[in-house]
Rosetta silent file (secondary structure, phi, psi, omega in degrees, C-alpha in Angstrom):
SEQUENCE: MARILVIDDDPSLLRALRVGLRAGGHEVYTAASGEQGLSQAALVAPDVVVLDLGLPDIDGLGVCRRIRQWSDVPVVVLSAAGEEDRKVAALDGGADDYVTKPFGMGELQARLRAALRHRLPGAPEPESRVLSVGGLEIDLLHHEARVEGMPLELTAREFEVLAYLVRHAGKTCTRQMILEAVWGTSYGREAQYLHTYVHRLRRKIGDGGGISIRTSPGIGYSLDAHPRS
SCORE:     score description
SCORE:     0.000 S_00000001
   1 L     0.000  -99.023  179.657   15.577    9.232   83.959 S_00000001
   2 L  -139.093  152.588  173.022   15.223    8.644   80.202 S_00000001
   3 E   -83.940  120.072  178.612   12.696    7.552   77.592 S_00000001
   4 E  -122.911  121.503  178.386   14.075    4.371   76.009 S_00000001
   5 E   -97.219  119.880  176.569   12.634    2.597   72.917 S_00000001
   6 E  -109.304  125.930 -178.254   13.608   -1.036   72.479 S_00000001
   7 E  -114.238   99.421  178.524   12.996   -2.514   69.049 S_00000001
   8 L  -154.108  150.588 -178.397   13.443   -6.324   68.933 S_00000001
   9 L   -95.081    0.920  179.131   11.364   -9.246   67.794 S_00000001
  10 L   -88.738   99.431 -175.452   12.401  -11.549   70.663 S_00000001
  11 H   -57.379  -33.240  176.321    9.531  -11.426   73.375 S_00000001
  12 H   -65.019  -38.726  177.360   11.701  -12.818   76.111 S_00000001
  13 H   -65.690  -50.000  176.911   14.297  -10.150   75.522 S_00000001
  14 H   -55.189  -44.766  175.051   11.769   -7.342   75.361 S_00000001
  15 H   -52.451  -54.858 -176.875   10.363   -8.597   78.789 S_00000001
  16 H   -59.953  -41.533 -177.551   13.737   -8.747   80.290 S_00000001
  17 H   -65.428  -38.401 -175.107   14.754   -5.314   78.968 S_00000001
  18 H   -68.971  -40.808  178.413   11.483   -3.753   80.034 S_00000001
  19 H   -71.947  -44.757 -172.017   11.899   -4.970   83.598 S_00000001
  20 H   -67.060  -40.956 -178.526   15.669   -4.370   83.820 S_00000001
  21 H   -81.662  -33.271  174.135   15.463   -0.662   82.491 S_00000001
  22 H   -60.002  -37.540  178.088   12.394    0.151   84.396 S_00000001
  23 H   -67.370  -22.777 -177.198   14.122   -0.931   87.515 S_00000001
  24 L   -88.317    3.874  178.644   16.836    1.486   86.678 S_00000001
  25 L    93.201   -2.532  176.871   14.139    4.375   86.707 S_00000001
  26 L   -73.270  159.148  167.756   13.692    4.543   82.950 S_00000001
  27 E   -97.176  119.649 -174.398   10.474    4.926   80.896 S_00000001
  28 E  -106.611  131.515 -179.682   10.497    1.999   78.511 S_00000001
  29 E  -120.134  148.840 -176.840    8.597    1.625   75.211 S_00000001
  30 E  -140.258  154.955  176.422    8.923   -1.446   73.069 S_00000001
  31 E  -149.253  140.380 -177.494    8.284   -2.681   69.544 S_00000001
  32 L   -95.426    0.247  173.535    8.473   -6.053   67.899 S_00000001
  33 L  -153.231  165.837 -173.593    9.093   -4.961   64.308 S_00000001
  34 H   -58.859  -52.897 -171.125   10.831   -2.294   62.183 S_00000001
  35 H   -59.392  -45.982  173.842    7.510   -0.589   61.189 S_00000001
  36 H   -60.889  -43.988  179.644    6.317   -0.480   64.670 S_00000001
  37 H   -59.966  -42.108 -179.491    9.587    0.835   65.992 S_00000001
  38 H   -71.823  -23.707  174.427    9.613    3.660   63.527 S_00000001
  39 H   -70.145  -44.049  170.078    6.056    4.686   64.447 S_00000001
  40 H   -53.554  -44.207  178.059    7.043    4.545   68.114 S_00000001
  41 H   -63.169  -32.277  174.993   10.156    6.545   67.570 S_00000001
  42 H   -84.159  -25.319 -174.002    8.014    9.393   66.010 S_00000001
  43 H   -80.620  -49.258 -165.519    5.153    9.280   68.649 S_00000001
  44 H  -103.199   -0.463  172.211    7.141    9.102   71.864 S_00000001
  45 L    43.226   73.386 -177.797   10.346   10.936   70.836 S_00000001
  46 L   -80.978  166.626 -177.873   12.608    8.766   72.944 S_00000001
  47 L   -81.465  -32.148  174.810   15.974    9.795   74.354 S_00000001
  48 E  -152.138  149.276 -176.960   17.706    6.743   73.106 S_00000001
  49 E  -120.987  131.913  173.088   16.759    3.726   70.998 S_00000001
  50 E  -101.471  111.737 -172.577   17.939    0.092   71.442 S_00000001
  51 E  -121.517  128.363  176.427   17.676   -1.628   68.074 S_00000001
  52 E   -86.787  141.319 -175.962   18.152   -5.132   67.147 S_00000001
  53 L   -77.820  -19.971 -178.190   19.607   -5.613   63.662 S_00000001
  54 L  -104.722   81.450 -174.304   17.656   -8.844   62.882 S_00000001
  55 L  -104.060  164.280 -176.471   14.064   -7.763   62.602 S_00000001
  56 L   -81.166  -18.125 -179.935   11.262   -9.662   60.729 S_00000001
  57 L  -119.390  -57.461  173.875   10.141   -7.023   58.342 S_00000001
  58 L  -106.092  134.433 -178.290   12.632   -4.242   57.862 S_00000001
  59 L   -63.341  142.059 -177.899   16.373   -4.890   58.375 S_00000001
  60 H   -57.636  -25.738  173.266   17.690   -3.062   61.427 S_00000001
  61 H   -69.567  -40.581 -177.437   20.073   -1.154   59.276 S_00000001
  62 H   -73.075  -32.196  174.863   17.266    0.218   57.158 S_00000001
  63 H   -67.592  -37.295 -177.786   15.383    1.270   60.407 S_00000001
  64 H   -70.223  -43.616  175.389   18.300    3.131   61.677 S_00000001
  65 H   -59.023  -39.364  176.423   18.830    4.964   58.352 S_00000001
  66 H   -73.330  -27.426  170.187   15.253    5.936   58.370 S_00000001
  67 H   -68.942  -34.313  179.233   15.355    7.220   61.838 S_00000001
  68 H   -69.687  -19.783  179.996   18.411    9.267   60.748 S_00000001
  69 L   -63.606  -30.886 -174.646   16.386   10.974   58.096 S_00000001
  70 L  -137.737    4.205  179.840   14.597   13.038   60.772 S_00000001
  71 L  -143.542  143.397  167.545   16.201   12.430   64.138 S_00000001
  72 L  -103.847   21.581  176.364   19.483   12.473   65.896 S_00000001
  73 L   -53.769  124.299  177.995   18.350   10.332   68.742 S_00000001
  74 L   -52.151  138.678  178.232   21.236    8.052   70.015 S_00000001
  75 E  -126.990  124.372  179.472   20.920    4.495   68.640 S_00000001
  76 E  -116.727  111.667 -174.276   22.488    1.539   70.189 S_00000001
  77 E   -87.561  154.328 -178.669   22.250   -1.535   68.141 S_00000001
  78 E  -111.296  135.960  177.697   22.086   -5.175   69.259 S_00000001
  79 E  -144.588  157.261  176.930   23.813   -7.820   67.028 S_00000001
  80 E   -80.073  159.770 -177.243   24.834  -11.405   67.251 S_00000001
  81 L   -58.378  145.174  168.690   28.391  -12.551   67.818 S_00000001
  82 L    91.453   -9.058  178.480   30.297  -12.838   64.507 S_00000001
  83 L   -92.693   47.532 -170.897   28.423  -10.040   62.646 S_00000001
  84 H   -57.605  -38.138 -178.602   31.388   -7.647   62.455 S_00000001
  85 H   -70.492  -31.951  177.170   30.428   -6.383   59.000 S_00000001
  86 H   -59.308  -47.033  177.719   26.879   -5.674   60.137 S_00000001
  87 H   -59.068  -41.905  177.311   28.200   -3.747   63.121 S_00000001
  88 H   -68.007  -41.359  173.064   30.386   -1.640   60.927 S_00000001
  89 H   -61.171  -40.577 -178.746   27.561   -1.012   58.534 S_00000001
  90 H   -64.836  -45.871 -177.832   25.271    0.055   61.391 S_00000001
  91 H   -65.331  -42.163  169.664   27.835    2.510   62.799 S_00000001
  92 H   -57.747  -31.204 -173.582   28.305    3.845   59.163 S_00000001
  93 L   -91.753    8.001  176.392   24.621    4.084   58.785 S_00000001
  94 L   119.951  -15.091  177.894   24.080    6.365   61.902 S_00000001
  95 L   -61.711  154.675  174.627   24.265    4.089   64.970 S_00000001
  96 L   -95.452  -36.271  178.211   26.134    5.326   67.931 S_00000001
  97 E  -155.229  176.551  179.622   27.202    2.189   69.553 S_00000001
  98 E  -148.907  147.679  170.537   26.510   -1.575   69.542 S_00000001
  99 E  -123.456  129.361 -176.805   26.215   -4.472   72.007 S_00000001
 100 E   -85.433  130.083  171.916   26.953   -8.035   71.104 S_00000001
 101 E   -74.717  142.605  -13.326   24.378  -10.703   72.114 S_00000001
 102 L   -64.839  147.862 -175.686   24.430  -12.261   74.750 S_00000001
 103 L  -137.199  157.866  176.023   24.970   -9.183   76.936 S_00000001
 104 L   -95.207  157.544  176.144   24.585   -8.384   80.618 S_00000001
 105 H   -65.699  -31.648  173.574   22.203   -5.621   81.771 S_00000001
 106 H   -62.722  -44.894  173.589   25.052   -3.786   83.288 S_00000001
 107 H   -59.894  -35.782  174.971   26.808   -3.459   80.053 S_00000001
 108 H   -62.175  -49.712 -173.283   23.750   -2.270   78.312 S_00000001
 109 H   -55.198  -42.923  179.628   23.063    0.244   81.107 S_00000001
 110 H   -73.548  -31.555  178.965   26.650    1.653   80.651 S_00000001
 111 H   -70.417  -35.691 -171.007   26.334    1.833   76.836 S_00000001
 112 H   -81.098  -31.823  174.387   23.099    3.695   77.201 S_00000001
 113 H   -58.463  -40.392 -173.862   24.544    6.111   79.761 S_00000001
 114 H   -65.428  -47.093  179.600   27.477    6.747   77.426 S_00000001
 115 H   -60.147  -43.408 -178.825   24.976    7.419   74.452 S_00000001
 116 H   -65.365  -41.478 -176.699   22.873    9.833   76.601 S_00000001
 117 H   -68.913  -15.392  176.228   25.944   11.819   77.713 S_00000001
 118 L   -73.630  -15.509  174.584   26.739   12.508   74.047 S_00000001
 119 L   -81.791   75.875 -173.767   23.597   14.562   73.873 S_00000001
 120 L   -69.316  147.176  167.723   25.361   17.568   75.501 S_00000001
 121 L   -53.304  137.892 -175.801   23.404   20.597   76.595 S_00000001
 122 L    79.343    1.406  173.961   23.535   23.218   73.897 S_00000001
 123 L   -63.212  148.921 -178.803   23.972   20.634   71.171 S_00000001
 124 L   -56.679  148.856 -177.923   22.288   21.599   67.901 S_00000001
 125 L   -73.476  151.218  176.221   18.540   20.863   67.784 S_00000001
 126 L   -63.704  166.706  176.224   17.380   17.894   65.561 S_00000001
 127 L   -48.473  142.481  172.784   15.877   18.526   62.208 S_00000001
 128 L   -57.992  142.000  176.391   12.452   20.354   62.324 S_00000001
 129 L   -90.809    2.485  168.119    9.644   17.817   62.146 S_00000001
 130 E  -120.188  113.815 -177.038    7.667   20.165   59.917 S_00000001
 131 E  -112.049  147.834  176.330    9.323   20.813   56.481 S_00000001
 132 E  -140.315  141.189  173.500    8.019   22.931   53.673 S_00000001
 133 E  -136.958  122.692 -174.428    8.819   23.669   50.078 S_00000001
 134 L    56.948 -134.426  177.508    6.647   26.125   48.190 S_00000001
 135 L   -86.972    2.109  177.035    2.990   25.363   49.266 S_00000001
 136 E   -88.350  130.282  170.053    3.814   21.802   50.268 S_00000001
 137 E  -128.291  140.990 -178.359    4.206   21.041   53.970 S_00000001
 138 E  -127.735  143.408 -178.214    4.955   17.781   55.539 S_00000001
 139 E  -112.613  102.430 -179.754    4.796   16.813   59.193 S_00000001
 140 L   -61.014  -32.514 -178.254    7.376   14.083   59.964 S_00000001
 141 L   -66.060  -51.246 -172.113    6.018   13.403   63.459 S_00000001
 142 L   -98.880    0.884 -179.035    2.381   12.661   62.405 S_00000001
 143 L    56.892   46.319 -179.340    3.064   11.510   58.811 S_00000001
 144 E  -122.928  145.158 -178.079    0.894   14.179   57.222 S_00000001
 145 E  -133.472  140.709  178.736    1.394   16.266   54.038 S_00000001
 146 E  -137.136  141.970  179.524   -0.611   19.245   52.881 S_00000001
 147 E  -118.095  119.172  178.947   -0.594   21.251   49.615 S_00000001
 148 L    51.982   47.504 -175.289   -1.925   24.787   50.177 S_00000001
 149 L    68.168   -8.179  178.434   -3.384   23.656   53.429 S_00000001
 150 E   -84.374  114.589 -175.565   -5.236   20.868   51.828 S_00000001
 151 E   -61.546  143.369  175.495   -4.327   17.279   53.144 S_00000001
 152 L  -104.680  139.476 -176.969   -2.874   14.806   50.840 S_00000001
 153 L   -95.508  108.378 -173.377   -3.925   11.126   51.272 S_00000001
 154 L  -127.937  138.866  170.314   -0.666    9.306   50.970 S_00000001
 155 L   -63.510  179.310 -176.743    0.366    5.696   51.841 S_00000001
 156 H   -80.013  -30.039  178.605    3.293    5.271   54.242 S_00000001
 157 H   -75.134  -31.819  178.979    5.745    4.613   51.333 S_00000001
 158 H   -66.050  -49.378 -178.550    4.359    7.619   49.245 S_00000001
 159 H   -61.298  -39.345 -179.514    5.095    9.710   52.289 S_00000001
 160 H   -66.379  -38.777  172.968    8.539    8.467   52.838 S_00000001
 161 H   -64.144  -44.809 -178.063    9.486    9.072   49.151 S_00000001
 162 H   -66.328  -36.936 -177.723    7.994   12.520   49.324 S_00000001
 163 H   -75.471  -27.810  177.624    9.687   13.435   52.617 S_00000001
 164 H   -65.236  -45.135 -173.062   13.115   12.230   51.262 S_00000001
 165 H   -68.004  -33.048 -178.084   12.696   14.481   48.121 S_00000001
 166 H   -70.914  -39.285  173.528   11.600   17.451   50.402 S_00000001
 167 H   -53.375  -32.146 -172.334   14.654   17.034   52.620 S_00000001
 168 L  -113.607   27.598 -171.948   16.816   17.327   49.492 S_00000001
 169 L   -55.533  142.542 -176.432   14.564   19.846   47.647 S_00000001
 170 L    78.190  -10.046  170.292   16.254   21.412   44.618 S_00000001
 171 L  -105.535  147.777  177.694   18.818   18.671   44.380 S_00000001
 172 L   -75.786  130.379 -179.865   18.835   15.648   42.055 S_00000001
 173 E  -113.717  120.079 -179.228   18.462   12.477   44.105 S_00000001
 174 E   -59.662  148.770  172.328   19.661    9.273   42.378 S_00000001
 175 H   -50.840  -50.745 -178.816   17.186    6.438   42.074 S_00000001
 176 H   -58.283  -42.743 -178.870   19.539    4.197   44.209 S_00000001
 177 H   -60.349  -55.534 -175.576   19.717    6.879   46.945 S_00000001
 178 H   -58.392  -47.807 -177.713   15.919    7.149   47.234 S_00000001
 179 H   -60.720  -42.333 -179.766   15.355    3.282   46.998 S_00000001
 180 H   -68.192  -37.176  174.724   17.899    2.559   49.696 S_00000001
 181 H   -68.517  -35.664 -176.610   16.695    5.286   51.997 S_00000001
 182 H  -101.107  -39.971  176.508   13.145    4.255   51.825 S_00000001
 183 L   -94.138  -29.873 -162.224   13.136    0.389   50.974 S_00000001
 184 L   110.092  163.658 -172.747   16.616   -0.615   51.988 S_00000001
 185 H   -64.697  -31.320 -173.040   19.849   -1.700   50.372 S_00000001
 186 H   -78.882    1.230  179.999   18.390   -4.713   48.719 S_00000001
 187 H  -111.094   10.653 -168.106   16.052   -2.596   46.652 S_00000001
 188 L   -69.119  -12.675  178.499   18.813   -0.223   45.283 S_00000001
 189 L  -122.350   24.023 -179.537   18.380   -1.290   41.679 S_00000001
 190 L  -102.242   68.419 -175.710   14.559   -1.842   41.617 S_00000001
 191 H   -60.529  -21.027  178.318   13.694    1.398   39.718 S_00000001
 192 H   -65.465  -36.258  175.554   10.296    0.287   38.814 S_00000001
 193 H   -56.732  -46.009 -174.505    9.075    0.567   42.439 S_00000001
 194 H   -70.602  -50.616  175.941   10.198    4.237   42.489 S_00000001
 195 H   -42.124  -46.835 -174.114    8.732    5.074   39.024 S_00000001
 196 H   -65.373  -41.561 -178.129    5.369    3.836   40.296 S_00000001
 197 H   -72.561  -41.354  177.754    5.448    5.879   43.585 S_00000001
 198 H   -64.921  -36.264  177.701    6.564    9.083   41.811 S_00000001
 199 H   -67.416  -38.812  171.534    3.781    8.858   39.345 S_00000001
 200 H   -62.380  -38.476  179.565    1.335    8.453   42.223 S_00000001
 201 H   -71.530  -31.879  179.467    2.829   11.402   44.029 S_00000001
 202 H   -71.291  -39.104  179.328    2.612   13.665   40.981 S_00000001
 203 H   -69.988  -33.238  178.613   -0.984   12.813   40.478 S_00000001
 204 H   -74.817  -39.228  174.215   -1.833   13.409   43.929 S_00000001
 205 H   -70.253  -43.872 -175.030    0.049   16.759   44.283 S_00000001
 206 L    63.926 -144.838 -170.031   -1.211   17.969   40.791 S_00000001
 207 L   -99.356    9.132 -177.717   -0.508   21.328   39.693 S_00000001
 208 L   -85.832  167.981  171.023   -0.788   23.083   43.134 S_00000001
 209 L    89.686  -14.547 -174.214    1.655   24.275   45.599 S_00000001
 210 L    67.348   37.262  179.332    4.221   25.834   43.192 S_00000001
 211 E  -134.181  163.299  170.665    6.200   22.618   43.210 S_00000001
 212 E  -157.917  147.836  169.937    6.989   19.674   40.818 S_00000001
 213 E   -89.906  110.128 -177.944    8.903   16.373   40.831 S_00000001
 214 E   -91.942  139.314  175.731   11.319   16.650   37.994 S_00000001
 215 E   -95.653  129.480  168.088   12.815   13.552   36.324 S_00000001
 216 E   -99.499  100.732 -168.998   16.523   13.611   35.475 S_00000001
 217 L   -55.770  132.304  172.890   16.561   10.814   32.750 S_00000001
 218 L    72.705   10.653 -176.750   18.779    7.825   33.707 S_00000001
 219 L  -121.274  -68.677 -175.129   19.679    9.592   36.954 S_00000001
 220 E   171.036 -139.418 -165.436   16.634   10.159   39.450 S_00000001
 221 E  -137.466  159.456  170.640   14.390   12.714   40.683 S_00000001
 222 E  -148.104  141.629  176.472   14.331   16.272   42.348 S_00000001
 223 E   -94.638  125.885  179.194   11.466   18.248   44.079 S_00000001
 224 E  -124.366  145.752  163.431   11.718   21.830   42.735 S_00000001
 225 E   -95.388  147.601 -175.054    9.756   24.938   43.650 S_00000001
 226 L  -139.730  149.965  175.145    8.948   27.210   40.967 S_00000001
 227 L   -49.537  134.951 -172.667    7.375   30.722   40.570 S_00000001
 228 L   -94.134  140.963 -177.417    3.667   30.773   40.834 S_00000001
 229 L   -81.318    0.000    0.000    1.672   32.581   38.160 S_00000001
């Protein structure tokens, strides 16, 4: 049927969904945190993601935004009753639908069928998982980066900052845009985080690859390709 990834920190709910969805013929993967969910989303390429908004490490809204940076997989969010603002924020952030807890398996199955129907045959392919600018190449699936074929040793956060800049190569990205995309909305004004990571990336990339991370004072950063000598 379909590959379904469920991201939720409630062990009882994970067990119930695993049993219920498998009974419907689906292949089910689970993750108990945002970071684990992001890794699973990249590794198993699910057909649909069921995402709890209240996760212990990364807010569910942040997980949804980060998935949307590289995939158009349908996302159905789970939210507690009374979280109207968070539902709206999730839909604005890229989610396709939501289910309010508590919910019945029948309702969830119907929502998943609707989300899967939206992936019509002939729809545009999702963003390529390998992006390149100049001599820099990043593999979004395996979280690997290379300059002129040589691997870069990057932390997870360094990779995410670099991936964001590569996606918007040649354009100035404000500090707030990058911080919110990588760290979440609560870090939108913590410019010192970003300064540190950009400094590390510049040091690791060096002068190779025909690229550079340019600073726009008071605004943000851009990844630019330039002619090689």
